[in-house]
C-alpha positions as CSV (number, residue, x, y, z in Angstrom):
1,M,0.0,0.0,0.0
2,A,2.8,2.4,0.9
3,R,4.6,1.6,-2.4
4,R,1.4,2.3,-4.4
5,G,1.0,5.6,-2.6
6,F,4.6,6.5,-3.4
7,L,4.1,5.7,-7.1
8,L,0.9,7.8,-7.2
9,Y,2.7,10.7,-5.6
10,N,5.6,10.5,-8.1
11,Q,3.1,10.3,-11.0
12,N,1.3,13.4,-9.8
13,T,4.6,15.2,-9.2
14,V,5.7,14.5,-12.8
15,R,2.3,15.5,-14.2
16,N,2.3,18.8,-12.2
17,Y,5.9,19.4,-13.4
18,F,4.9,19.2,-17.1
19,K,1.5,20.9,-16.6
20,P,2.9,24.3,-17.6
21,L,4.0,22.8,-20.9
22,D,0.5,21.6,-21.8
23,R,-0.8,24.0,-24.4
24,G,-4.1,22.2,-25.0
25,E,-5.5,20.6,-28.2
26,V,-7.2,21.9,-31.3
27,T,-10.1,20.3,-33.2
28,S,-10.5,22.7,-36.1
29,F,-7.6,21.6,-38.3
30,S,-7.5,20.9,-42.0
31,R,-8.7,17.5,-43.2
32,N,-8.5,18.2,-46.9
33,S,-5.7,17.6,-49.4
34,Y,-5.0,21.1,-50.8
35,E,-1.4,21.0,-49.5
36,V,-0.8,17.7,-51.4
37,V,-2.4,19.1,-54.6
38,F,-0.4,22.3,-54.3
39,S,2.8,20.3,-53.7
40,V,2.2,18.2,-56.8
41,F,1.7,21.4,-58.9
42,M,5.0,22.7,-57.5
43,V,6.9,19.5,-58.3
44,A,5.7,19.7,-61.9
45,L,6.7,23.4,-62.0
46,A,10.2,22.5,-60.7
47,Y,10.5,19.9,-63.3
48,F,9.7,22.2,-66.2
49,Y,12.1,24.9,-64.8
50,R,14.9,22.5,-64.4
51,S,16.9,24.2,-67.2
52,S,16.8,27.6,-65.3
53,P,20.3,28.7,-64.1
54,Q,18.7,29.7,-60.7
55,V,17.4,26.2,-60.0
56,S,19.8,23.6,-58.5
57,Y,18.5,20.5,-60.2
58,P,17.8,17.7,-59.0
59,R,18.3,18.9,-55.4
60,I,15.3,21.1,-55.4
61,L,13.3,18.2,-56.7
62,Y,14.2,16.2,-53.6
63,F,12.9,19.0,-51.4
64,F,9.6,19.2,-53.3
65,L,9.2,15.4,-53.0
66,L,9.9,15.7,-49.3
67,L,7.3,18.5,-49.1
68,L,4.8,16.3,-50.9
69,G,5.5,13.2,-48.8
70,S,5.4,15.1,-45.5
71,N,2.1,16.8,-46.2
72,F,0.6,13.5,-47.4
73,V,1.7,11.8,-44.1
74,F,0.5,14.8,-42.0
75,N,-3.0,14.8,-43.7
76,Y,-3.2,11.0,-43.3
77,L,-2.5,11.3,-39.5
78,L,-4.8,14.3,-39.0
79,K,-7.8,12.5,-40.7
80,R,-7.6,9.7,-38.2
81,R,-7.7,12.0,-35.1
82,A,-10.6,14.0,-33.6
83,S,-8.1,16.4,-31.9
84,V,-4.4,17.1,-31.9
85,S,-2.0,18.8,-29.5
86,L,-0.9,22.3,-30.4
87,W,2.7,21.0,-30.0
88,L,2.1,18.6,-32.9
89,I,0.7,21.4,-35.0
90,D,3.8,23.4,-34.3
91,L,6.0,20.5,-35.3
92,I,4.1,20.2,-38.6
93,L,4.5,23.9,-39.2
94,L,8.2,23.9,-38.5
95,A,8.8,20.9,-40.7
96,N,7.0,22.6,-43.6
97,F,9.0,25.8,-42.9
98,W,12.3,24.0,-43.0
99,I,11.5,22.1,-46.2
100,I,10.3,25.3,-48.0
101,T,13.4,27.2,-46.9
102,G,15.4,24.4,-48.6
103,V,13.4,24.9,-51.8
104,L,14.2,28.6,-51.8
105,Y,17.9,28.0,-51.1
106,Y,18.2,25.8,-54.2
107,S,16.1,27.9,-56.5
108,G,17.8,31.3,-56.5
109,R,17.5,32.2,-52.8
110,G,16.2,35.9,-52.7
111,E,15.4,35.7,-56.5
112,S,13.3,32.6,-56.1
113,Y,9.6,32.7,-57.2
114,F,8.9,29.8,-54.8
115,W,8.7,32.1,-51.8
116,V,4.8,31.9,-52.1
117,L,5.2,28.4,-50.6
118,Y,5.6,30.1,-47.2
119,L,1.8,30.8,-47.5
120,L,1.2,27.1,-46.6
121,P,2.5,27.3,-43.0
122,V,1.2,30.8,-42.6
123,F,-2.4,29.8,-43.6
124,A,-2.2,26.7,-41.5
125,A,-1.0,28.6,-38.4
126,S,-3.6,31.3,-38.8
127,L,-6.4,28.8,-39.2
128,M,-5.5,26.2,-36.6
129,A,-3.1,27.6,-34.0
130,S,-3.2,30.5,-31.6
131,F,-2.3,34.2,-32.3
132,K,1.2,33.7,-30.9
133,D,1.8,30.7,-33.2
134,A,0.6,32.7,-36.2
135,V,2.9,35.6,-35.3
136,G,5.8,33.2,-34.7
137,I,5.5,31.4,-38.0
138,V,5.0,34.7,-40.0
139,S,8.1,36.1,-38.2
140,L,10.2,33.0,-39.2
141,C,9.1,33.3,-42.8
142,V,9.9,37.0,-43.0
143,L,13.3,36.4,-41.4
144,A,14.0,33.6,-43.9
145,I,13.1,35.8,-46.9
146,V,15.2,38.6,-45.6
147,A,18.2,36.3,-45.0
148,M,17.8,34.8,-48.5
149,A,17.8,38.3,-50.1
150,W,20.8,39.6,-48.0
151,P,23.0,41.4,-48.7
152,M,21.3,44.0,-50.9
153,G,22.9,47.1,-52.4
154,G,21.7,50.4,-50.9
155,G,20.7,51.7,-54.4
156,D,18.8,48.6,-55.5
157,I,15.3,50.0,-54.9
158,S,13.6,47.3,-57.0
159,K,14.9,44.5,-54.7
160,L,13.9,46.5,-51.6
161,L,10.4,47.0,-53.0
162,A,10.1,43.3,-54.0
163,L,11.1,42.3,-50.4
164,A,8.6,44.7,-48.9
165,V,5.8,43.3,-51.2
166,K,6.7,39.7,-50.1
167,V,6.6,40.7,-46.4
168,A,3.4,42.6,-46.8
169,V,1.7,39.7,-48.6
170,L,2.6,37.3,-45.8
171,I,1.4,39.6,-43.0
172,F,-1.8,40.7,-44.8
173,S,-2.6,37.0,-45.7
174,A,-2.1,35.9,-42.1
175,G,-4.3,38.7,-40.8
176,V,-7.1,38.0,-43.2
177,V,-7.1,34.3,-42.6
178,Y,-6.8,34.6,-38.8
179,G,-9.7,37.1,-38.6
180,T,-11.9,34.9,-40.8
181,A,-10.9,31.8,-38.7
182,Q,-11.9,33.6,-35.4
183,L,-15.3,34.6,-36.8
184,R,-15.9,31.0,-37.8
185,K,-14.8,29.7,-34.4
186,R,-17.2,32.0,-32.6
187,A,-20.0,30.9,-34.9
188,E,-19.1,27.3,-34.3
189,A,-18.9,27.9,-30.5
190,G,-22.5,29.2,-30.6
191,L,-23.7,26.2,-32.6
192,A,-21.9,23.8,-30.3
193,F,-23.6,25.4,-27.3
194,K,-27.0,25.0,-28.9
195,R,-26.1,21.4,-29.9
196,D,-25.2,20.7,-26.2
197,Q,-28.6,22.0,-25.2
198,V,-30.3,19.6,-27.6
199,E,-28.2,16.7,-26.4
200,L,-29.1,17.6,-22.8
201,L,-32.8,17.5,-23.6
202,E,-32.3,14.1,-25.4
203,R,-30.6,12.7,-22.3
204,E,-33.5,13.9,-20.2
205,I,-35.9,12.2,-22.5
206,T,-33.9,9.0,-22.5
207,Q,-33.0,8.7,-18.8
208,K,-36.3,9.8,-17.2
209,D,-38.9,7.1,-17.1
210,S,-42.0,8.4,-18.9
211,E,-44.8,9.6,-16.7
212,L,-47.3,8.2,-19.2
213,V,-46.2,4.6,-18.5
214,K,-46.2,5.1,-14.7
215,T,-49.5,7.0,-14.4
216,A,-51.7,5.3,-17.0
217,S,-53.0,2.6,-14.7
218,A,-53.5,5.1,-11.9
219,G,-55.9,7.3,-13.9
220,E,-54.7,10.5,-12.4
221,V,-55.6,12.9,-15.2
222,G,-53.7,15.9,-13.7
223,T,-50.5,14.0,-13.4
224,L,-51.0,12.5,-16.8
225,A,-51.4,15.9,-18.4
226,A,-48.3,17.2,-16.7
227,G,-46.3,14.2,-18.0
228,V,-47.6,14.7,-21.5
229,M,-46.8,18.4,-21.5
230,H,-43.3,17.6,-20.1
231,D,-42.5,15.1,-22.8
232,L,-44.0,17.4,-25.5
233,G,-42.0,20.4,-24.2
234,N,-38.7,18.4,-24.5
235,A,-39.6,17.1,-28.0
236,V,-40.5,20.6,-29.2
237,S,-37.3,22.1,-27.8
238,V,-35.3,19.4,-29.6
239,I,-37.1,20.3,-32.8
240,L,-36.7,24.1,-32.4
241,L,-33.0,24.0,-31.4
242,S,-32.1,21.5,-34.1
243,A,-33.9,23.6,-36.7
244,Q,-32.0,26.7,-35.6
245,I,-28.6,24.9,-35.8
246,A,-29.5,23.6,-39.3
247,A,-30.6,27.1,-40.4
248,E,-27.3,28.7,-39.2
249,E,-25.0,26.2,-40.9
250,E,-24.1,26.5,-44.6
251,V,-24.7,22.8,-45.2
252,P,-27.1,21.3,-42.5
253,E,-25.8,18.1,-41.0
254,K,-27.9,15.1,-41.6
255,K,-27.8,14.2,-37.9
256,D,-29.6,17.5,-37.0
257,L,-32.3,16.9,-39.6
258,E,-32.7,13.3,-38.3
259,R,-33.2,14.7,-34.7
260,I,-36.0,17.0,-36.0
261,I,-37.8,14.1,-37.7
262,K,-37.4,11.7,-34.8
263,A,-38.4,14.3,-32.2
264,S,-41.5,15.1,-34.3
265,K,-42.5,11.5,-34.5
266,F,-41.9,11.1,-30.7
267,A,-44.2,14.1,-30.0
268,K,-46.8,12.7,-32.3
269,S,-46.7,9.3,-30.6
270,V,-47.0,11.0,-27.2
271,I,-50.1,12.9,-28.3
272,A,-51.7,9.7,-29.9
273,N,-51.0,7.7,-26.7
274,A,-52.5,10.5,-24.5
275,F,-55.7,10.5,-26.6
276,G,-55.9,6.7,-26.3
277,I,-55.6,7.0,-22.5
278,A,-58.3,9.8,-22.4
279,R,-60.6,7.4,-24.3
280,G,-60.0,4.8,-21.6
281,E,-57.4,2.9,-23.7
282,E,-54.0,2.9,-22.1
283,Y,-52.4,1.3,-25.2
284,V,-53.1,2.3,-28.8
285,F,-52.3,-0.8,-30.9
286,E,-51.6,-0.7,-34.6
287,T,-49.8,-3.0,-37.1
288,A,-46.3,-1.7,-37.7
289,P,-42.7,-2.9,-38.2
290,L,-40.4,-3.2,-35.2
291,K,-37.6,-1.3,-36.9
292,E,-39.1,2.2,-36.4
293,P,-39.5,2.2,-32.6
294,V,-36.1,0.5,-32.2
295,G,-34.5,3.2,-34.5
296,N,-36.1,6.0,-32.4
297,A,-34.8,4.4,-29.2
298,A,-31.3,4.1,-30.6
299,L,-31.3,7.8,-31.6
300,L,-32.6,9.0,-28.3
301,T,-29.9,6.9,-26.4
302,E,-27.2,8.2,-28.6
303,Y,-26.0,11.0,-26.3
304,S,-25.6,8.7,-23.3
305,A,-23.7,6.2,-25.4
306,R,-21.4,8.6,-27.3
307,R,-20.5,10.5,-24.1
308,R,-18.7,7.4,-22.9
309,G,-17.5,6.1,-26.2
310,I,-20.0,3.2,-26.2
311,T,-21.2,1.7,-29.5
312,V,-24.9,0.9,-29.9
313,E,-25.5,-1.5,-32.8
314,T,-28.9,-2.4,-34.3
315,D,-29.4,-5.5,-36.4
316,L,-33.0,-5.9,-37.5
317,P,-33.4,-7.8,-40.9
318,D,-35.9,-6.5,-43.4
319,G,-37.9,-9.7,-43.5
320,L,-39.2,-9.5,-40.0
321,P,-43.0,-9.8,-39.7
322,Q,-45.0,-6.7,-38.8
323,L,-46.4,-6.7,-35.2
324,R,-49.6,-5.4,-33.6
325,L,-48.1,-3.0,-31.1
326,S,-48.3,0.3,-29.3
327,K,-45.3,2.0,-30.9
328,V,-44.7,4.7,-28.2
329,H,-44.6,1.9,-25.5
330,I,-42.4,-0.4,-27.5
331,E,-40.1,2.6,-28.1
332,R,-40.0,3.2,-24.3
333,L,-39.3,-0.5,-23.7
334,F,-36.2,-0.4,-25.9
335,I,-35.1,3.0,-24.4
336,N,-35.2,1.5,-20.9
337,A,-33.5,-1.7,-22.0
338,V,-30.7,0.0,-23.8
339,S,-30.3,2.6,-20.9
340,N,-30.1,-0.3,-18.5
341,A,-27.3,-1.8,-20.5
342,L,-25.5,1.5,-20.8
343,S,-25.5,1.8,-17.0
344,F,-23.3,-1.2,-16.6
345,V,-21.2,-1.4,-19.8
346,P,-17.6,-0.1,-19.3
347,D,-16.4,3.0,-21.3
348,N,-15.8,2.2,-24.9
349,G,-18.0,-0.9,-24.6
350,K,-20.7,-2.3,-26.8
351,V,-24.4,-2.7,-26.8
352,R,-26.2,-4.6,-29.5
353,V,-30.0,-4.7,-30.3
354,S,-31.0,-7.5,-32.6
355,A,-34.2,-9.3,-33.6
356,K,-35.2,-12.5,-35.5
357,A,-38.4,-14.1,-36.5
358,A,-39.8,-16.8,-34.2
359,E,-42.9,-19.0,-34.2
360,G,-45.9,-16.6,-33.8
361,G,-43.9,-13.5,-33.4
362,V,-40.4,-11.8,-33.0
363,I,-37.7,-12.3,-30.5
364,A,-35.6,-9.2,-29.8
365,E,-32.3,-9.3,-27.8
366,I,-30.4,-6.5,-26.1
367,T,-26.8,-7.8,-25.3
368,D,-23.8,-6.0,-23.9
369,N,-20.3,-6.7,-22.7
370,G,-20.8,-5.6,-19.1
371,P,-20.5,-7.6,-15.9
372,G,-23.8,-9.4,-16.5
373,F,-26.9,-9.6,-14.3
374,P,-26.4,-10.5,-10.6
375,A,-27.4,-14.0,-9.5
376,A,-30.2,-12.7,-7.2
377,L,-31.9,-10.9,-10.0
378,L,-31.8,-13.9,-12.3
379,K,-33.2,-16.1,-9.5
380,D,-36.0,-13.8,-8.2
381,G,-36.9,-12.2,-11.5
382,V,-37.8,-8.6,-12.3
383,K,-39.5,-6.7,-9.5
384,A,-40.5,-3.1,-9.1
385,F,-38.1,-0.8,-7.1
386,S,-35.5,-3.6,-7.1
387,T,-32.2,-2.1,-8.1
388,T,-28.4,-2.6,-7.6
389,R,-27.7,1.0,-8.5
390,K,-29.4,3.0,-5.7
391,E,-26.2,4.9,-4.9
392,A,-26.1,5.9,-8.6
393,G,-29.7,7.1,-8.7
394,G,-31.3,3.9,-10.0
395,T,-35.0,3.6,-9.3
396,G,-35.5,-0.1,-10.1
397,L,-38.3,0.7,-12.5
398,G,-36.5,0.5,-15.9
399,L,-36.6,-3.3,-16.4
400,Y,-40.0,-3.5,-14.5
401,V,-41.5,-1.1,-17.0
402,C,-40.0,-3.2,-19.9
403,D,-41.5,-6.4,-18.4
404,Q,-44.9,-4.7,-18.0
405,I,-45.0,-3.4,-21.6
406,A,-44.0,-6.8,-23.0
407,R,-46.8,-8.5,-20.9
408,R,-49.4,-5.9,-22.1
409,H,-48.4,-6.9,-25.7
410,G,-49.1,-10.5,-24.9
411,G,-45.3,-11.2,-24.9
412,S,-42.7,-11.9,-22.3
413,L,-39.3,-10.7,-21.0
414,S,-36.4,-12.8,-19.7
415,L,-32.9,-12.1,-18.4
416,D,-29.8,-14.2,-18.6
417,N,-26.0,-14.1,-18.9
418,P,-24.8,-15.7,-22.2
419,P,-21.8,-18.0,-22.1
420,E,-19.6,-15.5,-23.9
421,G,-20.1,-13.0,-21.1
422,G,-22.1,-9.8,-20.5
423,A,-25.9,-9.6,-20.0
424,R,-28.8,-10.3,-22.3
425,I,-32.4,-9.2,-22.3
426,R,-34.7,-11.3,-24.4
427,I,-38.1,-10.0,-25.4
428,F,-40.8,-12.0,-27.2
429,L,-43.5,-10.0,-29.0
430,P,-46.4,-11.9,-30.7
431,V,-47.5,-10.9,-34.2
432,N,-51.2,-10.5,-33.2
433,G,-50.5,-8.6,-30.0
434,P,-52.4,-9.3,-26.7
435,G,-55.0,-12.0,-26.8
């Protein structure tokens, strides 16, 4: 125990020592291939100008090939990452700066037309890095251009003007690109805040058991109305905020449009179910495929899963028979079942929802790679208010609601731990619904 405490102390000490060197990460970096395309163009240009007395051939070609290869590798690495350290961005910028300086050195130095290549690291720094990084890379490029042009005669006005133009182009380009990037970042920050609000509402819809399911049998109209308005309020907020995000983006993301559609269908189902209860029918049955309510449940549990890096897979073949079901309740059944699995699956785990045709109906399974169900639960069965997660806020109603919904459909629910590990919820739903 003492050794472990000593090791933890040393780790914290080392981490605190290097903390001042942590400059953070950046997510808004280039994922396109314009640098590679530009480098290919420059390689061709160097080849056609190989007879120029200013060009040291084939040395300059080696530097162009190095510039092409390095940018190809950098783009390949960046495309595979969601965020990168600013130190890595600086390393990439310095590598490009060194290679471009070599190109200028072997193509006429101060007389080289390839000085425009310095715009590559200048643009990249202005777009991705901080203000200090942009100023630093521009200063390096200006110093390199001045060093290449040195010495200059005092009376050579044309060279001085050419040098001033080059410096002005670099500084002006950096300022324009940096200002544009900051405006875009502020707009993206506003959209990100709105998207967070949408995801927060999605999480509330997912994690809170529906008041409709709990109060339908009690017949408390006031409580029922409050539950309906609450669910509708969340659904309308998701629709409104997603529509605002889609309207402010140049190209609306498909995921935002899907949220609008799914939330609209969810609200419509809540209203239809409330009318059914008002008419004395707790469940409104209709013939429909199972894929739609399962898809809605998967979308509404997306936030909880993605926050912890958990993958939720759905596998429902097209040939499944249609069932007589209450879609809003079946949707809630799968929301509760998947949420239960997410509560126990470790970070970066996996939850799978599958279904197959069976005699007289469909068998759906929700499996995960978590620790499995406790032996007491498997022995005693699903009971209301029986939970192993009281300290984490569990109510013990999730699986109980699933079981009750399955029974109201004339089906059944069972729990087991498969031989390969994890937990499995198996649900049978008959084609014809309740008898």
